[in-house]
Steps between C-alpha positions, in 0.01 A plus 500: 500500500746370758836500337816358682835647394790260493867607441858421617602661819818607328295707253445874567130422547411813701604737217435280204176323602327604823537880463381499126190285593412701807513823304289371204134476460550119500524523877154672510320223312689191632615366829886445465670280746855629534670231703781713653248754618225254606498307840436160330503201722424245228612601147383164368145568593504871380626382153242220482229764563622769270352566152843559335849466585752754334844376499792735431750259354782719398721340769479122597392417850456167674224641726315634207524164326317342807229772475446441144480120557232572761302719246536254238369217737205702599417611143561859585566686170851618468630805304885524471641845443870579426722791416605530133838318456467267798568142442209321668485126585377281218316288770238775543331378177384190685285698745362790272477626157453851612807717478550882474824659421529873613725795434442694832258534792247691289510249232455233752195661650335559169559131383362356836188728456466365144541135620247544784241664278510241231 
């Protein structure tokens, strides 16, 4: 499965998203597109050709909002994940019904695994 990871550039994405994914067995079974580590020339096309977009939405981001709009337009399934206690945008409910609240990186990985396997 090709999975695009979307996040705010202000978020500690390396330690809180990228490293946990790369160090999990999720990375062995799926092709993750980590935008700040990939040499992507056209994000819009990558998102359109992904099987899933996982959006870490604990912090708001205009750029991420654009990516979510592209995914929604192209019918790319969207999963929003966020840290427990985060106040997420109520607008997200207009593009997906799939939300995961997580406690820590391990919890995040386990919940993503469960979502992918269902």
